[in-house]
C-alpha positions in Angstrom: -13.3 -0.3 -25.1 -13.2 2.1 -22.1 -11.0 1.4 -19.1 -12.7 2.7 -16.0 -9.5 2.4 -14.0 -8.0 5.4 -15.8 -8.1 8.8 -14.2 -11.2 10.6 -15.0 -12.6 7.9 -17.3 -15.9 6.0 -17.0 -16.8 7.6 -13.6 -20.3 8.7 -12.6 -20.0 11.4 -10.0 -17.5 13.9 -8.7 -16.5 12.3 -5.3 -12.8 11.7 -4.8 -11.5 8.2 -4.6 -11.2 7.0 -1.0 -7.9 5.4 -0.1 -6.9 3.6 3.1 -3.3 4.0 4.1 -2.3 1.3 6.7 0.8 1.8 8.7 0.0 5.4 8.5 2.0 6.5 11.6 5.4 5.7 9.9 7.3 8.0 7.6 6.2 6.0 4.5 2.6 6.2 5.6 2.8 10.0 6.2 4.5 10.5 2.8 1.9 8.3 1.0 -1.0 10.1 2.7 0.4 13.5 1.9 0.9 12.7 -1.8 -2.6 11.2 -2.1 -4.2 14.2 -0.4 -2.3 16.6 -2.6 -3.5 14.7 -5.6 -7.1 15.1 -4.5 -7.9 11.8 -2.9 -9.8 11.3 0.3 -7.4 9.6 2.7 -8.0 7.5 5.8 -4.8 6.8 7.7 -4.7 3.8 10.1 -2.4 3.1 13.0 -2.5 1.2 16.3 -1.7 4.1 18.6 -4.1 7.0 18.9 -1.6 9.8 19.6 0.8 8.7 16.9 -1.8 8.3 14.1 -3.5 11.6 15.0 -0.1 13.4 14.8 0.8 11.6 11.6 -2.5 12.4 9.9 -2.0 16.1 10.8 1.5 16.1 9.5 0.3 14.5 6.2 -2.0 17.5 5.8 -5.4 16.4 6.7 -5.9 12.6 6.5 -8.6 11.1 8.6 -6.9 9.2 11.5 -8.3 5.8 12.5 -7.1 3.4 15.2 -7.2 -0.3 14.5 -5.2 -3.4 15.4 -5.0 -4.8 11.9 -3.8 -8.2 13.3 -7.2 -8.7 14.8 -9.8 -9.7 12.2 -12.7 -8.6 14.3 -11.2 -5.2 14.7 -10.6 -4.9 10.9 -14.2 -5.8 10.3 -15.2 -3.1 12.8 -13.0 -0.6 10.9 -14.7 -1.5 7.6 -18.2 -1.0 9.2 -17.1 2.4 10.5 -15.8 3.4 7.1 -18.9 2.1 5.3 -21.0 4.3 7.5 -18.9 7.4 7.4 -17.1 7.3 4.1 -18.7 4.7 1.8 -16.9 2.2 -0.3 -13.1 2.2 -0.1 -11.4 2.4 -3.5 -7.8 1.8 -2.6 -5.6 0.3 0.1 -1.9 1.2 0.4 -0.6 -1.4 2.9 2.5 -0.2 4.6 2.4 -2.4 7.7 5.6 -4.4 8.2 8.7 -4.6 10.3 12.1 -6.2 10.2 13.9 -8.8 12.3 17.3 -10.3 11.6 19.6 -12.9 13.2 23.0 -14.4 12.7 21.8 -17.5 10.7 19.3 -20.2 10.4 19.7 -21.7 13.9 19.3 -18.2 15.5 15.9 -17.5 14.0 13.7 -17.2 17.0 10.0 -18.1 17.4 9.5 -14.6 18.9 10.8 -13.0 15.7 8.8 -15.2 13.5 5.6 -14.5 15.4 6.2 -10.8 15.1 6.9 -10.9 11.4 4.1 -13.3 10.6 1.6 -11.0 12.4 2.9 -7.8 11.0 3.7 -8.8 7.4 1.2 -11.6 6.8 -1.7 -11.5 9.2 -2.4 -7.8 8.8 -2.4 -8.1 5.0 -4.7 -11.2 5.1 -7.1 -9.4 7.3 -7.2 -6.2 5.3 -7.6 -7.8 1.9 -10.3 -10.3 3.1 -12.4 -7.5 4.7 -11.9 -4.8 1.9 -11.7 -7.1 -1.1 -15.3 -6.6 -2.1 -14.9 -2.8 -1.9 -11.9 -2.9 -4.1 -13.4 -5.3 -6.6 -16.5 -3.1 -6.9 -14.6 0.1 -7.3 -14.2 1.6 -10.8 -10.6 2.1 -9.9 -9.8 -0.4 -7.1 -6.2 -0.7 -6.1 -4.3 -2.7 -3.5 -0.6 -2.3 -3.0 1.9 -3.8 -0.5 5.6 -3.1 -0.1 8.1 -6.0 -0.3 11.8 -6.4 -0.4 14.5 -7.3 -3.0 15.7 -9.7 -0.3 12.9 -12.1 -1.4 14.8 -12.6 -4.7 17.9 -13.7 -2.9 17.1 -15.0 0.6 20.0 -15.0 3.1 20.2 -17.1 6.2 20.3 -14.2 8.5 17.0 -12.9 7.3 15.2 -16.2 6.8 12.2 -15.3 8.8 11.8 -11.9 7.3 12.0 -13.0 3.7 9.7 -16.0 4.3 7.1 -13.6 5.7 7.5 -11.2 2.8 7.3 -14.0 0.3 4.0 -15.3 1.9 2.6 -11.7 1.8 3.6 -11.5 -1.9 1.9 -14.8 -2.7 -1.3 -13.7 -1.0 -1.2 -10.5 -3.0 -0.8 -12.4 -6.2 -3.9 -14.5 -5.2 -5.8 -11.2 -4.7 -4.7 -10.2 -8.2 -5.9 -13.4 -9.6 -9.3 -12.9 -7.9 -9.6 -9.4 -9.5 -8.6 -10.9 -12.9 -11.1 -13.8 -12.6 -13.8 -11.5 -11.5 -13.3 -9.3 -14.6 -13.5 -12.4 -16.8 -16.7 -13.8 -15.2 -19.6 -14.7 -17.5 -21.7 -11.9 -15.9 -19.1 -9.2 -16.7 -19.8 -6.9 -19.6 -17.6 -7.6 -22.6 -17.1 -3.9 -23.3 -15.8 -3.0 -19.8 -12.1 -3.4 -19.1 -10.7 -4.8 -15.8 -10.9 -2.0 -13.2 -9.2 -3.4 -10.0 -5.6 -4.4 -9.5 -3.3 -5.7 -6.8 0.5 -5.0 -7.0 3.7 -5.5 -5.1 6.0 -2.5 -4.8 9.6 -3.8 -4.3 12.4 -1.9 -2.6 15.8 -2.8 -1.1 14.9 -0.6 1.9 13.3 2.8 2.6 14.9 6.0 3.6 13.3 9.3 4.7 14.5 12.9 5.5 14.9 12.2 9.2 17.2 9.3 8.5 19.3 11.4 6.1 19.5 14.3 8.6 20.7 12.0 11.4 23.4 10.5 9.2 24.3 13.2 6.7 27.5 11.4 5.7 25.7 8.2 4.8 24.8 7.6 1.1 22.0 4.9 1.7 23.0 3.1 -1.5 20.1 1.3 -3.2 17.5 2.7 -0.7 14.2 4.1 -2.0 13.1 7.4 -0.6 9.6 7.4 0.9 8.6 10.2 -1.3 9.3 8.0 -4.3 7.2 5.3 -2.8 4.4 7.9 -2.3 4.6 9.0 -5.9 4.3 5.4 -7.0 1.3 4.9 -4.9 -0.5 7.9 -6.5 0.5 6.7 -9.9 -1.2 3.4 -9.5 -4.6 5.0 -9.9 -3.8 6.5 -13.3 -2.5 3.3 -15.0 -4.7 0.6 -16.6 -5.7 -2.1 -14.0 -5.1 -4.9 -16.5 -1.5 -3.7 -17.0 -0.8 -3.4 -13.3 -2.6 -6.4 -11.9 -0.3 -9.1 -10.5 2.9 -7.1 -11.1 6.0 -6.8 -8.9 7.2 -3.3 -9.5 10.8 -2.5 -8.6 11.2 1.1 -7.4 14.6 1.9 -8.6 16.4 4.3 -6.2 16.6 8.0 -7.2 18.3 10.9 -5.4 16.3 12.5 -2.5 15.8 15.7 -4.4 14.5 13.9 -7.5 12.2 11.7 -5.4 10.6 14.8 -3.8 10.1 16.4 -7.2 8.7 13.1 -8.6 6.2 13.0 -5.7 5.1 16.6 -6.3 4.7 16.0 -10.0 2.5 13.0 -9.4 0.0 15.0 -7.4 -1.4 17.2 -10.2 -4.7 15.3 -10.6 -6.7 12.4 -9.2 -9.6 10.3 -10.5 -13.0 10.8 -8.9 -15.8 8.4 -8.4 
């Protein structure tokens, strides 16, 4: 039985897979776009500010910058229509939109913080997956990934709003995964074709980048995951069997900055095409 989600297997033409990186203006978005581009993917990087996303896309090495308010469903539908016209079907979404708010305890959790976190962590993800779901489900190598936090496993009072929003986003992603699984098991599916789309959660304590390290050279950032390691993980999703990945919470164990950079470089040697 052939698994069309594996790199280079079961694909019908030589076009690179098209990946949407949301939250593309941040350091993790730049790192992910760069790693994907170096691996041969076509990358579309999305942000809410024109100047920032254009600069980020250039820094990444040639991603296509796109501006969209992902908290606005109509705007996300417009983004999809634009991409359908200019790029065709999207094969992957690396969702890096988030944010963090904390407080002293339960009683100091504010409505303003909750509204911010709900919109950034949950609403953007709901909008993107609803609009791009059919693209990912139809792709021979469809992938959706979000980034969550180890704090979800041990919620603390001071970050109650943050972990609740992340937990909701994770639950929605698991539902997307179930949709992919159910679709592959539908009566109309060919029995000799393996599942080809997957949704996963990448779990970190926190992220760190070169700029943060340079500003605080004395700090060790214990337990933090380098954005280059996150980028390498994003690239690697496309060369692993969808059925093995789908519905998984993948903990990205921290590695030294130098090792993370090397890992990202090693992951970019090849990319599937479609």
